[in-house]
C-alpha angles and dihedrals in degrees: 000000000000113000092236089058094046090047088050093053094050095043089047091055093044095049092046091050087046091053090049090049093051096045109027093093092061097101092029097050099077090048094045093048088051087051089053091059109275113124110163108098096220091053092047089054092049097044088049091053090051099042092047096042102043093071092058097045090051088047090053089058099045098039095084090044092055087044091057089048089050090054088054103038105019138266097263095062090051089053091051092045095051099041093048093044094049090048092059096041098047089046089054092054089075090067097050111133098199141008094264091060087047093054090044090054091047088053091050088050087055091053096053099040125102104120093122093050091051094046093048090050094045092052093042094052103031098044123092114257093242091057099034098099093046093047092048092046089051094045090052090061093059095062098045093040092050092046094049095038092047094079091053088050089047093048092048093049092051092049090051108025110020132255097283096051088058089076097041092053094045090050086052090055092051088052087054091052088052091053097048091046092052092049105038113022113097123194129185097207126165112189115228119208094211119112116268112253117252121237091255091053090050094051092055088059094057112102101193100044098161092050091045094054089049090054089051091048093045091050086047092053092042091057091041087056095046095047104036092088094045098092094041108036094090092051090045091054092051087058090052099049140046091203098094096164095083102032093129094050095046087048091051094049089049092050094046095046085083092050096051089049091049092053090051097045105036100078092046095049089046089058090045088052088055090052104043104015133278093245088060094052090044095056094043092050094048092052094046093047091051093051094047092055092062100067088048089077090060105046117126101201138027094253094061089049090049092056094048092049087051090055090046087056091055088056096041088054088068094054111057097045094045089052090053092045095052093043090050089051097045100040123080111245094239091067102030093110095054094045089051087052088057091047091055089048089055090052094047089051089050093052089051093046092045093051093046091044094049094048096048097042089050092046092051104032110010137270095277093063091059088070093049094049092048093048091052090050090056096047090050090051090050090057091053093047090051094054097035103037116011099046091043094050091043091051092048089051092049091050090050092050091050 
């Protein structure tokens, strides 16, 4: 097996487990916070948003830092550092005595993360040019699938093993990612003694600045949309069903419907992007996702919501890969790794903003309004992509043909 393909398999598994580790407490979090002594429903929603989102805002700050460290010391050491650190921190969450310690551990998790950034950089720089697009598109499914299937895994573990064991088992999975990375990931890395370029220097080397900014914003809005419902979905489902005995499991299934659809659709939409253009797939996916969010505010039972979340996953599958593909195409190879680090930062910021947005909108206006606000954001972003990406690329293609 070629080294790039083996690296892709191991990194896919590691990013999937990392996504699970960062999101598996979504349906568990409100119940665990209640278990830790918080009883008021509005406070539970707000604490859930903070505890879930703080990991990602801190990750956004540290992701470029770990990216620079990867440029100096290699990507594999960063993979080992992040996977082992997350294994220890996530396992410790099971011993949290109160909500403040839990939030503190989630903050620490954000500091030590960086597995996804290192993986993306490793695959982008070590994979042959002919296979780079396929490898990056495949890798993108791992993170989003892990993040969206994580709640299902968390809900299943709560039902069968209890809330505390969710953290212990997930920490064990991260330890497994550490072991497989140590044993199977191979990297050809030559350390350069030159000073690592600053963000300002990197920015001057980017030829398509406007298009790059649009990609960052689109990735930000996408993650806002995917995670705005994370803090409130469990509460929303309790309002839709009288069967309160299996809320965590139903919430996990509802969360993970998007992840299952993403795994199914991403490779197919990746091939479609190669055939008709990534910018076209991106625009259609944004429009469809924005429209699908709106009826989620008017469902009357969890199964209707689950179907709509599955449809949302089909559209989301056309967004993350197309962002990565376009960034790869418009970015000079010498700075691809650093630019992907900034892309990951925008995603982490989006997760934080989405979690906070969902928690606050639900606390002030009600859970249903979260879906309406999120759908509006996606449709606005679709309009921006149409004028700033689609029309520009189409015009350049027309000029090339002429």
